[in-house]
PDB file as gemmi writes it, atoms N, CA and C in Angstrom:
CRYST1    1.000    1.000    1.000  90.00  90.00  90.00 P 1                      
ATOM      1  N   MET A   1       2.286  -1.967  14.784  1.00  0.00           N  
ATOM      2  CA  MET A   1       1.370  -2.649  13.765  1.00  0.00           C  
ATOM      3  C   MET A   1       0.313  -2.169  13.730  1.00  0.00           C  
ATOM      4  N   ASN A   2      -0.304  -1.638  14.354  1.00  0.00           N  
ATOM      5  CA  ASN A   2      -1.180  -0.734  14.326  1.00  0.00           C  
ATOM      6  C   ASN A   2      -1.264   0.838  13.816  1.00  0.00           C  
ATOM      7  N   GLU A   3      -0.137   1.283  13.848  1.00  0.00           N  
ATOM      8  CA  GLU A   3       0.345   2.698  13.076  1.00  0.00           C  
ATOM      9  C   GLU A   3       0.323   1.888  11.501  1.00  0.00           C  
ATOM     10  N   TYR A   4       0.908   1.316  11.271  1.00  0.00           N  
ATOM     11  CA  TYR A   4       1.061   0.639   9.744  1.00  0.00           C  
ATOM     12  C   TYR A   4      -0.765   0.741   9.413  1.00  0.00           C  
ATOM     13  N   TRP A   5      -1.632  -0.041  10.034  1.00  0.00           N  
ATOM     14  CA  TRP A   5      -3.003  -0.332   9.272  1.00  0.00           C  
ATOM     15  C   TRP A   5      -3.964   1.326   9.468  1.00  0.00           C  
ATOM     16  N   GLU A   6      -3.368   2.086  10.278  1.00  0.00           N  
ATOM     17  CA  GLU A   6      -4.025   3.371  10.527  1.00  0.00           C  
ATOM     18  C   GLU A   6      -3.636   4.065   9.662  1.00  0.00           C  
ATOM     19  N   LEU A   7      -1.883   3.916   8.933  1.00  0.00           N  
ATOM     20  CA  LEU A   7      -2.143   4.656   8.096  1.00  0.00           C  
ATOM     21  C   LEU A   7      -1.986   4.428   6.614  1.00  0.00           C  
ATOM     22  N   VAL A   8      -2.324   3.166   6.349  1.00  0.00           N  
ATOM     23  CA  VAL A   8      -2.852   2.405   5.548  1.00  0.00           C  
ATOM     24  C   VAL A   8      -4.341   2.858   5.323  1.00  0.00           C  
ATOM     25  N   ASN A   9      -5.545   2.924   6.458  1.00  0.00           N  
ATOM     26  CA  ASN A   9      -7.304   2.978   6.560  1.00  0.00           C  
ATOM     27  C   ASN A   9      -6.881   4.459   6.162  1.00  0.00           C  
ATOM     28  N   THR A  10      -6.386   5.458   6.661  1.00  0.00           N  
ATOM     29  CA  THR A  10      -6.628   6.872   6.480  1.00  0.00           C  
ATOM     30  C   THR A  10      -6.059   7.202   5.203  1.00  0.00           C  
ATOM     31  N   CYS A  11      -5.485   6.658   4.337  1.00  0.00           N  
ATOM     32  CA  CYS A  11      -4.867   7.002   2.854  1.00  0.00           C  
ATOM     33  C   CYS A  11      -5.801   6.310   1.773  1.00  0.00           C  
ATOM     34  N   LEU A  12      -6.430   5.184   2.309  1.00  0.00           N  
ATOM     35  CA  LEU A  12      -7.468   4.617   1.641  1.00  0.00           C  
ATOM     36  C   LEU A  12      -9.170   5.265   0.972  1.00  0.00           C  
ATOM     37  N   ASN A  13      -8.941   6.009   2.655  1.00  0.00           N  
ATOM     38  CA  ASN A  13     -10.468   6.909   2.878  1.00  0.00           C  
ATOM     39  C   ASN A  13     -10.226   8.353   2.560  1.00  0.00           C  
ATOM     40  N   CYS A  14      -9.062   9.007   1.963  1.00  0.00           N  
ATOM     41  CA  CYS A  14      -8.892   9.932   1.767  1.00  0.00           C  
ATOM     42  C   CYS A  14      -9.336  10.352   0.174  1.00  0.00           C  
ATOM     43  N   GLY A  15      -9.649   9.252  -0.937  1.00  0.00           N  
ATOM     44  CA  GLY A  15      -9.862   9.370  -2.228  1.00  0.00           C  
ATOM     45  C   GLY A  15      -8.938  10.166  -3.061  1.00  0.00           C  
ATOM     46  N   ARG A  16      -7.941   9.583  -2.766  1.00  0.00           N  
ATOM     47  CA  ARG A  16      -6.704   9.915  -3.442  1.00  0.00           C  
ATOM     48  C   ARG A  16      -7.190   9.428  -5.105  1.00  0.00           C  
ATOM     49  N   LYS A  17      -6.578  10.174  -6.171  1.00  0.00           N  
ATOM     50  CA  LYS A  17      -6.435   9.265  -7.289  1.00  0.00           C  
ATOM     51  C   LYS A  17      -5.555  10.271  -8.262  1.00  0.00           C  
ATOM     52  N   ILE A  18      -4.697   9.299  -8.957  1.00  0.00           N  
ATOM     53  CA  ILE A  18      -3.581   9.164  -9.905  1.00  0.00           C  
ATOM     54  C   ILE A  18      -4.011  10.417 -10.758  1.00  0.00           C  
ATOM     55  N   GLY A  19      -2.802  11.440 -10.961  1.00  0.00           N  
ATOM     56  CA  GLY A  19      -3.454  12.424 -12.135  1.00  0.00           C  
ATOM     57  C   GLY A  19      -4.473  13.938 -11.114  1.00  0.00           C  
ATOM     58  N   ASP A  20      -4.148  13.717  -9.617  1.00  0.00           N  
ATOM     59  CA  ASP A  20      -4.833  14.485  -8.657  1.00  0.00           C  
ATOM     60  C   ASP A  20      -4.307  16.175  -8.556  1.00  0.00           C  
ATOM     61  N   GLY A  21      -2.994  15.555  -9.559  1.00  0.00           N  
ATOM     62  CA  GLY A  21      -1.682  16.645  -9.069  1.00  0.00           C  
ATOM     63  C   GLY A  21      -0.459  16.619  -8.354  1.00  0.00           C  
ATOM     64  N   ASN A  22      -1.041  15.336  -7.249  1.00  0.00           N  
ATOM     65  CA  ASN A  22      -0.093  14.960  -6.344  1.00  0.00           C  
ATOM     66  C   ASN A  22       0.922  13.738  -6.475  1.00  0.00           C  
ATOM     67  N   LEU A  23       1.905  13.767  -5.854  1.00  0.00           N  
ATOM     68  CA  LEU A  23       2.901  12.137  -6.603  1.00  0.00           C  
ATOM     69  C   LEU A  23       2.314  11.484  -5.481  1.00  0.00           C  
ATOM     70  N   TYR A  24       2.780  10.420  -5.620  1.00  0.00           N  
ATOM     71  CA  TYR A  24       1.620   9.141  -5.273  1.00  0.00           C  
ATOM     72  C   TYR A  24       2.809   8.020  -5.569  1.00  0.00           C  
ATOM     73  N   PHE A  25       3.010   7.206  -4.950  1.00  0.00           N  
ATOM     74  CA  PHE A  25       3.514   5.340  -4.920  1.00  0.00           C  
ATOM     75  C   PHE A  25       2.253   4.874  -4.794  1.00  0.00           C  
ATOM     76  N   ARG A  26       2.108   3.656  -5.065  1.00  0.00           N  
ATOM     77  CA  ARG A  26       1.486   2.410  -5.148  1.00  0.00           C  
ATOM     78  C   ARG A  26       2.100   1.935  -4.138  1.00  0.00           C  
ATOM     79  N   HIS A  27       1.215   1.188  -3.497  1.00  0.00           N  
ATOM     80  CA  HIS A  27       2.200   0.656  -2.543  1.00  0.00           C  
ATOM     81  C   HIS A  27       1.028  -0.676  -2.153  1.00  0.00           C  
ATOM     82  N   HIS A  28       1.804  -1.657  -2.170  1.00  0.00           N  
ATOM     83  CA  HIS A  28       0.974  -2.872  -1.711  1.00  0.00           C  
ATOM     84  C   HIS A  28       0.881  -3.458  -0.442  1.00  0.00           C  
ATOM     85  N   ILE A  29      -0.126  -3.404  -0.262  1.00  0.00           N  
ATOM     86  CA  ILE A  29      -1.088  -3.271   1.237  1.00  0.00           C  
ATOM     87  C   ILE A  29       0.153  -4.250   2.051  1.00  0.00           C  
ATOM     88  N   LEU A  30      -0.407  -5.634   1.625  1.00  0.00           N  
ATOM     89  CA  LEU A  30       0.508  -7.003   1.766  1.00  0.00           C  
ATOM     90  C   LEU A  30       1.497  -6.977   0.928  1.00  0.00           C  
ATOM     91  N   PRO A  31       2.860  -7.144   1.494  1.00  0.00           N  
ATOM     92  CA  PRO A  31       3.568  -7.212   0.098  1.00  0.00           C  
ATOM     93  C   PRO A  31       3.459  -7.988  -0.775  1.00  0.00           C  
ATOM     94  N   ARG A  32       3.956  -7.877  -1.810  1.00  0.00           N  
ATOM     95  CA  ARG A  32       3.862  -8.508  -2.994  1.00  0.00           C  
ATOM     96  C   ARG A  32       5.226  -9.626  -2.412  1.00  0.00           C  
ATOM     97  N   SER A  33       6.263  -9.336  -1.874  1.00  0.00           N  
ATOM     98  CA  SER A  33       7.319 -11.025  -1.903  1.00  0.00           C  
ATOM     99  C   SER A  33       6.621 -11.731  -1.006  1.00  0.00           C  
ATOM    100  N   ILE A  34       5.630 -11.386   0.163  1.00  0.00           N  
ATOM    101  CA  ILE A  34       5.373 -12.238   0.855  1.00  0.00           C  
ATOM    102  C   ILE A  34       4.091 -12.799   0.700  1.00  0.00           C  
ATOM    103  N   TYR A  35       2.903 -11.673  -0.009  1.00  0.00           N  
ATOM    104  CA  TYR A  35       1.811 -12.436  -0.558  1.00  0.00           C  
ATOM    105  C   TYR A  35       1.540 -11.902  -2.733  1.00  0.00           C  
ATOM    106  N   PRO A  36       2.569 -13.351  -3.050  1.00  0.00           N  
ATOM    107  CA  PRO A  36       2.531 -12.641  -4.154  1.00  0.00           C  
ATOM    108  C   PRO A  36       1.565 -13.095  -5.355  1.00  0.00           C  
ATOM    109  N   LEU A  37       0.399 -14.185  -4.403  1.00  0.00           N  
ATOM    110  CA  LEU A  37      -0.694 -14.063  -5.074  1.00  0.00           C  
ATOM    111  C   LEU A  37      -1.523 -12.732  -5.537  1.00  0.00           C  
ATOM    112  N   LEU A  38      -1.515 -11.995  -4.229  1.00  0.00           N  
ATOM    113  CA  LEU A  38      -2.438 -10.926  -3.938  1.00  0.00           C  
ATOM    114  C   LEU A  38      -2.147  -9.709  -4.686  1.00  0.00           C  
ATOM    115  N   LYS A  39      -0.691  -9.256  -5.821  1.00  0.00           N  
ATOM    116  CA  LYS A  39       0.143  -8.771  -6.120  1.00  0.00           C  
ATOM    117  C   LYS A  39      -0.540  -7.571  -6.928  1.00  0.00           C  
ATOM    118  N   ASN A  40      -2.189  -8.350  -7.934  1.00  0.00           N  
ATOM    119  CA  ASN A  40      -2.690  -7.755  -8.639  1.00  0.00           C  
ATOM    120  C   ASN A  40      -4.043  -7.080  -8.387  1.00  0.00           C  
ATOM    121  N   LYS A  41      -4.250  -7.754  -7.294  1.00  0.00           N  
ATOM    122  CA  LYS A  41      -5.526  -7.311  -6.278  1.00  0.00           C  
ATOM    123  C   LYS A  41      -5.801  -5.889  -6.380  1.00  0.00           C  
ATOM    124  N   LYS A  42      -6.894  -5.113  -6.784  1.00  0.00           N  
ATOM    125  CA  LYS A  42      -7.349  -3.711  -6.564  1.00  0.00           C  
ATOM    126  C   LYS A  42      -7.183  -3.174  -5.151  1.00  0.00           C  
ATOM    127  N   TRP A  43      -7.827  -4.233  -4.199  1.00  0.00           N  
ATOM    128  CA  TRP A  43      -7.999  -4.129  -2.767  1.00  0.00           C  
ATOM    129  C   TRP A  43      -6.310  -4.047  -2.197  1.00  0.00           C  
ATOM    130  N   ASN A  44      -5.786  -4.549  -2.764  1.00  0.00           N  
ATOM    131  CA  ASN A  44      -4.014  -4.629  -2.082  1.00  0.00           C  
ATOM    132  C   ASN A  44      -3.404  -3.723  -2.154  1.00  0.00           C  
ATOM    133  N   ILE A  45      -3.918  -2.553  -3.216  1.00  0.00           N  
ATOM    134  CA  ILE A  45      -2.948  -1.158  -3.417  1.00  0.00           C  
ATOM    135  C   ILE A  45      -3.548   0.033  -2.701  1.00  0.00           C  
ATOM    136  N   VAL A  46      -2.612   1.092  -2.251  1.00  0.00           N  
ATOM    137  CA  VAL A  46      -3.369   1.943  -1.413  1.00  0.00           C  
ATOM    138  C   VAL A  46      -2.259   3.147  -2.233  1.00  0.00           C  
ATOM    139  N   LEU A  47      -2.476   4.533  -2.545  1.00  0.00           N  
ATOM    140  CA  LEU A  47      -1.899   5.636  -2.894  1.00  0.00           C  
ATOM    141  C   LEU A  47      -0.968   5.982  -1.534  1.00  0.00           C  
ATOM    142  N   LEU A  48       0.232   6.636  -1.548  1.00  0.00           N  
ATOM    143  CA  LEU A  48       1.005   6.988  -0.351  1.00  0.00           C  
ATOM    144  C   LEU A  48       1.495   7.891  -1.026  1.00  0.00           C  
ATOM    145  N   THR A  49       2.075   9.185  -0.318  1.00  0.00           N  
ATOM    146  CA  THR A  49       3.000  10.049  -0.624  1.00  0.00           C  
ATOM    147  C   THR A  49       4.620   9.674  -0.434  1.00  0.00           C  
ATOM    148  N   PRO A  50       5.522  10.198  -1.249  1.00  0.00           N  
ATOM    149  CA  PRO A  50       7.026   9.329  -0.593  1.00  0.00           C  
ATOM    150  C   PRO A  50       7.308   9.617   0.466  1.00  0.00           C  
ATOM    151  N   ALA A  51       6.754  10.634   1.609  1.00  0.00           N  
ATOM    152  CA  ALA A  51       7.029  10.124   3.062  1.00  0.00           C  
ATOM    153  C   ALA A  51       6.082   8.994   3.218  1.00  0.00           C  
ATOM    154  N   GLU A  52       4.841   9.167   2.954  1.00  0.00           N  
ATOM    155  CA  GLU A  52       4.450   8.089   3.689  1.00  0.00           C  
ATOM    156  C   GLU A  52       4.718   6.712   2.788  1.00  0.00           C  
ATOM    157  N   HIS A  53       4.919   6.580   1.897  1.00  0.00           N  
ATOM    158  CA  HIS A  53       5.549   5.365   1.349  1.00  0.00           C  
ATOM    159  C   HIS A  53       7.084   4.670   2.104  1.00  0.00           C  
ATOM    160  N   ARG A  54       7.429   6.192   2.353  1.00  0.00           N  
ATOM    161  CA  ARG A  54       8.548   5.468   3.220  1.00  0.00           C  
ATOM    162  C   ARG A  54       8.630   4.895   4.648  1.00  0.00           C  
ATOM    163  N   LEU A  55       7.736   5.271   5.448  1.00  0.00           N  
ATOM    164  CA  LEU A  55       6.839   5.098   6.718  1.00  0.00           C  
ATOM    165  C   LEU A  55       6.298   4.037   6.755  1.00  0.00           C  
ATOM    166  N   ALA A  56       5.717   3.424   5.555  1.00  0.00           N  
ATOM    167  CA  ALA A  56       4.960   2.482   5.426  1.00  0.00           C  
ATOM    168  C   ALA A  56       6.370   0.963   5.527  1.00  0.00           C  
ATOM    169  N   HIS A  57       7.247   1.557   4.566  1.00  0.00           N  
ATOM    170  CA  HIS A  57       7.694   0.446   4.315  1.00  0.00           C  
ATOM    171  C   HIS A  57       8.625   0.111   5.861  1.00  0.00           C  
ATOM    172  N   LYS A  58       9.381   1.383   6.696  1.00  0.00           N  
ATOM    173  CA  LYS A  58       9.633   1.134   7.853  1.00  0.00           C  
ATOM    174  C   LYS A  58       9.435   0.253   8.617  1.00  0.00           C  
ATOM    175  N   LEU A  59       7.606   1.293   9.033  1.00  0.00           N  
ATOM    176  CA  LEU A  59       6.976   0.171   9.866  1.00  0.00           C  
ATOM    177  C   LEU A  59       6.847  -1.044   9.470  1.00  0.00           C  
ATOM    178  N   LEU A  60       6.454  -1.790   8.120  1.00  0.00           N  
ATOM    179  CA  LEU A  60       6.440  -3.144   7.800  1.00  0.00           C  
ATOM    180  C   LEU A  60       7.876  -3.838   8.336  1.00  0.00           C  
ATOM    181  N   SER A  61       9.394  -3.121   8.122  1.00  0.00           N  
ATOM    182  CA  SER A  61       9.845  -3.792   8.789  1.00  0.00           C  
ATOM    183  C   SER A  61      10.280  -4.159  10.379  1.00  0.00           C  
ATOM    184  N   GLU A  62       9.199  -3.001  10.909  1.00  0.00           N  
ATOM    185  CA  GLU A  62      10.012  -3.299  12.026  1.00  0.00           C  
ATOM    186  C   GLU A  62       8.850  -4.083  12.834  1.00  0.00           C  
ATOM    187  N   PHE A  63       7.491  -4.470  12.570  1.00  0.00           N  
ATOM    188  CA  PHE A  63       6.823  -5.539  13.208  1.00  0.00           C  
ATOM    189  C   PHE A  63       6.801  -6.860  12.547  1.00  0.00           C  
ATOM    190  N   LEU A  64       7.161  -6.753  11.438  1.00  0.00           N  
ATOM    191  CA  LEU A  64       7.459  -8.447  10.728  1.00  0.00           C  
ATOM    192  C   LEU A  64       8.613  -9.082  11.715  1.00  0.00           C  
ATOM    193  N   VAL A  65       8.377 -10.389  11.783  1.00  0.00           N  
ATOM    194  CA  VAL A  65       9.699 -10.785  11.980  1.00  0.00           C  
ATOM    195  C   VAL A  65       9.913 -12.309  11.029  1.00  0.00           C  
ATOM    196  N   GLY A  66      10.925 -12.475  11.712  1.00  0.00           N  
ATOM    197  CA  GLY A  66      11.600 -13.414  10.352  1.00  0.00           C  
ATOM    198  C   GLY A  66      11.876 -13.066   9.234  1.00  0.00           C  
ATOM    199  N   ASN A  67      11.729 -14.389   8.244  1.00  0.00           N  
ATOM    200  CA  ASN A  67      11.708 -14.175   6.553  1.00  0.00           C  
ATOM    201  C   ASN A  67      11.441 -12.924   6.111  1.00  0.00           C  
ATOM    202  N   CYS A  68      10.119 -12.520   6.900  1.00  0.00           N  
ATOM    203  CA  CYS A  68       9.192 -11.901   6.235  1.00  0.00           C  
ATOM    204  C   CYS A  68       9.751 -10.452   6.531  1.00  0.00           C  
ATOM    205  N   GLN A  69      10.875 -10.359   7.811  1.00  0.00           N  
ATOM    206  CA  GLN A  69      11.442  -8.744   8.027  1.00  0.00           C  
ATOM    207  C   GLN A  69      12.569  -8.606   7.673  1.00  0.00           C  
ATOM    208  N   GLU A  70      13.396  -9.650   6.768  1.00  0.00           N  
ATOM    209  CA  GLU A  70      14.509  -9.677   6.229  1.00  0.00           C  
ATOM    210  C   GLU A  70      13.973  -9.578   4.660  1.00  0.00           C  
ATOM    211  N   LYS A  71      12.845  -9.578   3.843  1.00  0.00           N  
ATOM    212  CA  LYS A  71      12.379  -9.028   3.010  1.00  0.00           C  
ATOM    213  C   LYS A  71      11.972  -7.872   2.786  1.00  0.00           C  
ATOM    214  N   MET A  72      11.418  -7.584   4.068  1.00  0.00           N  
ATOM    215  CA  MET A  72      10.558  -5.799   4.063  1.00  0.00           C  
ATOM    216  C   MET A  72      12.216  -5.149   4.753  1.00  0.00           C  
ATOM    217  N   LEU A  73      12.852  -5.589   4.990  1.00  0.00           N  
ATOM    218  CA  LEU A  73      14.054  -4.365   5.611  1.00  0.00           C  
ATOM    219  C   LEU A  73      15.397  -4.660   4.108  1.00  0.00           C  
ATOM    220  N   ARG A  74      15.144  -5.749   3.313  1.00  0.00           N  
ATOM    221  CA  ARG A  74      15.775  -5.531   2.202  1.00  0.00           C  
ATOM    222  C   ARG A  74      15.212  -4.805   1.143  1.00  0.00           C  
ATOM    223  N   SER A  75      13.610  -3.989   1.614  1.00  0.00           N  
ATOM    224  CA  SER A  75      12.946  -3.822   0.086  1.00  0.00           C  
ATOM    225  C   SER A  75      13.139  -1.999   0.886  1.00  0.00           C  
ATOM    226  N   TYR A  76      13.139  -1.586   2.220  1.00  0.00           N  
ATOM    227  CA  TYR A  76      13.333  -0.384   2.548  1.00  0.00           C  
ATOM    228  C   TYR A  76      15.286  -0.213   1.859  1.00  0.00           C  
ATOM    229  N   ARG A  77      15.750  -0.847   2.193  1.00  0.00           N  
ATOM    230  CA  ARG A  77      17.055  -0.353   1.874  1.00  0.00           C  
ATOM    231  C   ARG A  77      16.947  -0.235   0.254  1.00  0.00           C  
ATOM    232  N   GLN A  78      16.646  -1.299  -0.285  1.00  0.00           N  
ATOM    233  CA  GLN A  78      16.154  -0.821  -1.795  1.00  0.00           C  
ATOM    234  C   GLN A  78      15.808   0.440  -2.436  1.00  0.00           C  
ATOM    235  N   TYR A  79      14.705   0.836  -1.641  1.00  0.00           N  
ATOM    236  CA  TYR A  79      14.262   1.846  -2.245  1.00  0.00           C  
ATOM    237  C   TYR A  79      14.373   2.905  -1.398  1.00  0.00           C  
ATOM    238  N   PHE A  80      15.170   2.994  -0.033  1.00  0.00           N  
ATOM    239  CA  PHE A  80      15.715   4.390   0.494  1.00  0.00           C  
ATOM    240  C   PHE A  80      17.172   4.470   1.111  1.00  0.00           C  
ATOM    241  N   GLY A  81      17.851   3.426   0.650  1.00  0.00           N  
ATOM    242  CA  GLY A  81      19.257   3.136   0.748  1.00  0.00           C  
ATOM    243  C   GLY A  81      20.111   3.606   2.272  1.00  0.00           C  
ATOM    244  N   ASP A  82      18.759   3.182   3.117  1.00  0.00           N  
ATOM    245  CA  ASP A  82      19.469   3.409   4.637  1.00  0.00           C  
ATOM    246  C   ASP A  82      18.932   2.274   5.327  1.00  0.00           C  
ATOM    247  N   ASN A  83      18.861   2.266   7.118  1.00  0.00           N  
ATOM    248  CA  ASN A  83      18.420   1.821   7.751  1.00  0.00           C  
ATOM    249  C   ASN A  83      17.397   2.229   8.702  1.00  0.00           C  
TER     250      ASN A  83                                                      
END                                                                             
């Protein structure tokens, strides 16, 4: 869990912007499938590189439990097609 928050905080604090010449994915820090009312909140979005985005989804699927974990596993498989 700490690894996820460290990744998010590092990426939030490095001044990334869409259009800076790099490829980023908009990632919901608190997943929209679990927290749908927060999906449009600007503070709930972080820009991640493709590798960081994959890692973020992997970490979420590892530390969440129950139905939330199932949602994250489904999301991970949908995005990346593997376990």
